[in-house]
C-alpha positions as CSV (number, residue, x, y, z in Angstrom):
1,M,24.7,-7.7,23.4
2,E,22.3,-8.6,20.4
3,N,22.2,-5.2,19.2
4,Q,26.0,-5.5,18.7
5,L,26.0,-8.8,17.1
6,T,22.8,-7.4,14.4
7,S,25.0,-4.5,13.6
8,Q,28.1,-6.5,12.8
9,H,26.1,-8.9,10.5
10,K,23.8,-5.9,9.5
11,G,24.4,-6.1,5.4
12,K,26.5,-9.2,5.0
13,F,23.4,-11.8,4.6
14,P,21.0,-9.6,2.3
15,L,17.5,-11.1,2.0
16,F,17.3,-10.2,-1.4
17,M,20.3,-10.2,-3.9
18,N,20.9,-8.9,-7.6
19,R,22.7,-11.0,-10.5
20,Q,26.1,-10.1,-8.7
21,H,25.1,-11.7,-5.7
22,H,24.8,-8.1,-3.7
23,A,22.0,-6.8,-1.6
24,L,19.3,-5.5,-3.9
25,T,19.2,-1.7,-4.1
26,K,16.1,0.3,-3.6
27,E,16.7,1.1,-7.5
28,G,16.9,-2.5,-8.3
29,V,13.7,-3.0,-6.3
30,A,12.3,-0.1,-8.6
31,Y,13.3,-1.7,-11.9
32,I,12.0,-5.2,-10.8
33,I,8.4,-3.3,-9.9
34,S,8.6,-1.1,-13.2
35,K,9.3,-4.1,-15.3
36,Y,6.7,-6.3,-14.1
37,A,4.1,-3.2,-14.2
38,N,4.6,-2.9,-17.6
39,I,4.2,-6.6,-18.5
40,A,0.8,-6.3,-16.1
41,R,-0.4,-3.4,-17.8
42,N,-0.6,-4.9,-21.1
43,Q,-3.1,-7.3,-19.5
44,T,-5.3,-4.4,-17.9
45,N,-5.7,-0.9,-18.2
46,I,-6.2,-0.1,-14.5
47,L,-2.4,0.2,-13.4
48,P,-1.3,3.8,-13.1
49,Q,1.5,4.9,-15.6
50,R,4.5,4.7,-13.0
51,V,4.2,2.3,-10.3
52,K,6.8,2.9,-7.2
53,P,8.0,0.9,-4.5
54,H,6.8,3.2,-2.0
55,M,3.0,2.5,-3.5
56,L,3.2,-1.2,-2.1
57,R,4.4,0.1,1.2
58,H,1.3,2.5,1.4
59,S,-1.1,-0.2,0.1
60,K,0.0,-2.6,2.7
61,A,-0.4,0.0,5.3
62,M,-3.6,0.6,4.6
63,H,-5.0,-2.8,4.1
64,L,-3.5,-3.4,7.6
65,L,-5.3,-0.2,8.8
66,Q,-8.8,-1.5,7.1
67,A,-8.1,-5.0,8.7
68,G,-8.2,-3.3,12.3
69,V,-4.5,-3.6,13.1
70,N,-3.4,-0.7,15.8
71,L,-1.6,1.9,14.4
72,I,1.2,0.7,16.9
73,Y,1.9,-2.5,15.2
74,I,1.8,-0.5,11.9
75,R,4.1,2.1,12.9
76,D,6.2,-0.7,14.1
77,F,5.7,-3.0,10.7
78,L,6.7,0.3,8.8
79,G,9.8,1.1,10.9
80,H,8.4,4.8,12.0
81,T,9.7,6.3,14.8
82,D,6.9,8.4,15.8
83,V,3.2,7.1,15.2
84,K,2.3,10.5,13.9
85,T,4.0,9.5,10.9
86,T,2.0,6.5,10.6
87,E,-1.4,8.7,11.2
88,I,-1.2,9.8,7.9
89,Y,-2.6,6.5,6.8
90,A,-5.3,7.0,9.0
91,R,-6.3,10.2,8.0
92,A,-6.5,9.1,4.2
93,D,-8.6,6.0,4.9
94,S,-11.9,7.3,3.4
95,E,-13.2,3.6,3.3
96,T,-12.5,3.1,7.0
97,K,-14.4,6.4,7.2
98,R,-17.2,5.6,5.3
99,K,-17.9,2.4,7.3
100,A,-18.0,4.1,10.7
101,I,-20.5,6.7,9.3
102,E,-22.6,3.7,8.0
103,N,-22.3,2.0,11.7
104,A,-23.3,5.5,13.3
105,Y,-26.1,6.3,11.1
106,P,-27.2,3.0,9.6
107,D,-30.7,4.7,8.5
108,L,-28.9,7.2,5.7
109,I,-28.1,4.0,3.9
110,D,-30.8,3.4,0.9
111,S,-30.3,-0.1,0.1
112,N,-31.5,0.6,-3.5
113,L,-28.6,1.9,-4.6
114,P,-27.8,1.2,-8.1
115,D,-25.3,-1.3,-9.0
116,W,-22.6,1.3,-10.5
117,S,-19.4,-1.2,-10.7
118,K,-20.8,-2.5,-14.2
119,D,-20.8,1.0,-15.6
120,Q,-17.5,0.8,-18.0
121,A,-17.7,4.7,-18.6
122,L,-17.9,5.7,-15.1
123,L,-15.1,3.6,-14.0
124,S,-13.0,4.8,-16.8
125,W,-13.6,8.6,-15.7
126,L,-13.0,7.6,-12.4
127,S,-9.2,5.7,-13.2
128,G,-8.6,8.8,-15.2
129,L,-8.7,11.0,-12.3
130,K,-5.3,11.8,-10.5
């Protein structure tokens, strides 16, 4: 019964609307993100040339994974039907892999490593990699 009610009203009460008070389309979302990414790009040089809505979705999934949220919950949040689709994020998460290796082999970590975060030439070079 609840599912029937939901399907009856689906699309009638959009969460986000455009100027004409219609449901915001994926193209409208892409336009808004692109507009504000261009403004932000004038303030900083770390944004990629093209910022797409899926990048925000991917970032949210990665942040949830790095925070230790179970893949099943991330799957539900993203609306995936199969957890195998969500596992792509788990395979891509090098930060979590690094932490797991550090925890497994604490003697491998040298506490006297240089602080590379202040090396602008290195950061520029890394930012240029695609």
